[in-house]
C-alpha positions, 0 to 999 in steps of 0.5 A: 346514492349512485349505483354501479351495474356490472355484467361480469364474465364467468371467470371473475367474482362480482366486479364491485366486490373485487374492487371495493373490498367493501365489508357489505359486498365482500361477504359470500354471495349465492352461486348461480348456475354457472358457478359465478357469485353474484350480489343478492337480488334484495341488494340489487332491487334496491339500486334499480328502483327507477322507471315506469312499466307498461310499454315495450321500452319500459319492459326492456328497461325492467328486464335489464334491471331484473335479469342483471340484479338476479344474477341470471345466466345465459346457459349457451354462453355461461355468461353471468350478469350481476349488478351491485349498488355502489357506495360513497367510497367508490364514486362521487355523486355524478352524472356519467354512465359508461357501458362496455363489453370489457370490464378490465379495459373500461373498468380501469379507466372508469374506476381508477384513472384520475382523469375519468375519476374527475368525471364522477361516474354515476353508473358503470356497466360491463355488458360482457358478451351481451348474451341476454342484454345489449347496450341498447337495453341499458341506453333505453333505461338510462334515457329515463334515468333522471340522474344520468346526463350523458353516456360513454360507450366502449363497444366492439359491435352493435348486435341490434342496430334497430334497437340501438337507433330507438335507444338513441332517439330516446337519449336525444329526446332526453337531451343526453349526449352519447359518446362512443369509442368503437374498437375492431376497426382494423383487420387485426382489431376485428379479429381480436374482438371476435376472439374476445366476445365473438363479436363481428366488428363490422365495417368502420366506414359503415359505423361512421355513417350510422353514428353520424345519422343517429347522433353518436359522437365517435372518438378514437381513444380514451383521451378523446372519450374523456374530453368529449364527455366533459365537453358534451356535459358542459355545452348543453346547447349545440353551438349555432356555428362552427367558428372557434376563437382561441386565446393563448398565453404565448405566441409559441402556444398559439402556433401549436394550437393553430396547427392542431386545430387545422388537423382537428377540422376546427375552423379558426375564422378571421376576426371582424374589424370591430372585434380587432378594434376592441381587442387593441384596447385590452392588449399591449401594442406589441401584442399580436391580434388574430385567431389564435389570440396571444395575450402576452405576459400582460395576460398573466399579471393583468388577467382581469382586464386582458382575459375578461375584455378579450372573452367579451369582445370575441363573444360579440363577434358573429363568426365565433361560436365557441371560445377556447382558452388554452394555458400551461398549468401542469401539476408541477407549477410553483406556488406563484405560478399556480396563483397566477393561473388561478387568477386567470381561471377565475376571470375566465369562469366569471366572464363565461357566466356573462356571455351566451356562447360556450367557453372551454379551458384546456391545458396544453399537455395531457398530464393533468392540471394544477388543482388550484387552477381547476377550483374556480370552475366548480359549478361553472359552465366552462368545460375543463379539458386536458391535452391540446390534441384531445381537446381540439378533437373533442371540439371539432367532433362536437361542432360536427355533431351539432350540424348532423344531430337529429 
């Protein structure tokens, strides 16, 4: 069963108890020295059973488990650390871990947001002031955790850059991407971070260089964080180049994504003559063949030929490293519209299984996607993303990360 680790500020009860109202966790727990209620060590030891001991990394991981689970208190800051096992009613079985100094902001996204809920979190950690343990301690532990596949960070500062670098090496060796949303970049943002946890936010340009050097995918907001995590989880092997081919459902949509791609540093290469020739066999004569590719209305009613043929042709183009399919399939689609887009989604999922290059599928708007359209992608390698801007930014950051990753 997945476990949720929470490091709570002294003003709150055990965070999971407060969120779940679970009878198991809502019973009174013993108070720590700061007056904070924490979960029992017996419960938390059962949720922290992984990991070997012996070297320094393992000892740090063990310390992360033991100090959190015992509800230890840092007397200088009166910050209590607690951990709770989750229940099936809280999370689906997942592979995503989030770490944050702020329980409220990250907790609301990780636990309550529909978009983040779709990512099926395995673990959620709020590190508070990091008075005893920091993000690096948890990353080192998660690098050894067989169920964790990626980590999302919401951070104000890195107190021990050397330890974080070691943790990132462990994450890279384990093949686990790390996506970070760093706040406190502006003067007022830095002042807010200092007031919140006493953190010195640091120079943002220095952080950018540091993240690039150590293979952290840095993003600007929670929308980008969610889409970057989805993309990093599905695209396990870094693309070999930076060329992206986009398949759109209309000419206007093709123009929109072309504009956004340029602002997102996503390169749309010219298609090879051989590719253009193949595409002419699957698209109507009045269609516009280029990159982005406009499939016209025929793509909606003959998706099997149009989308399958287009994806295969683009996959064979040497200038294309990733294929993005963009559609308009909001939750408000009619039953007929949902069925049409579901057929397109099924065709895309089937074609993606037959090619080596990664395929992503994203909605133009960020307000959600119709459930029937998402269903064909269950168990596939296709990243299903929301919002053209956030999705293209995530694609651009992934391609940069592939070039600079250690």
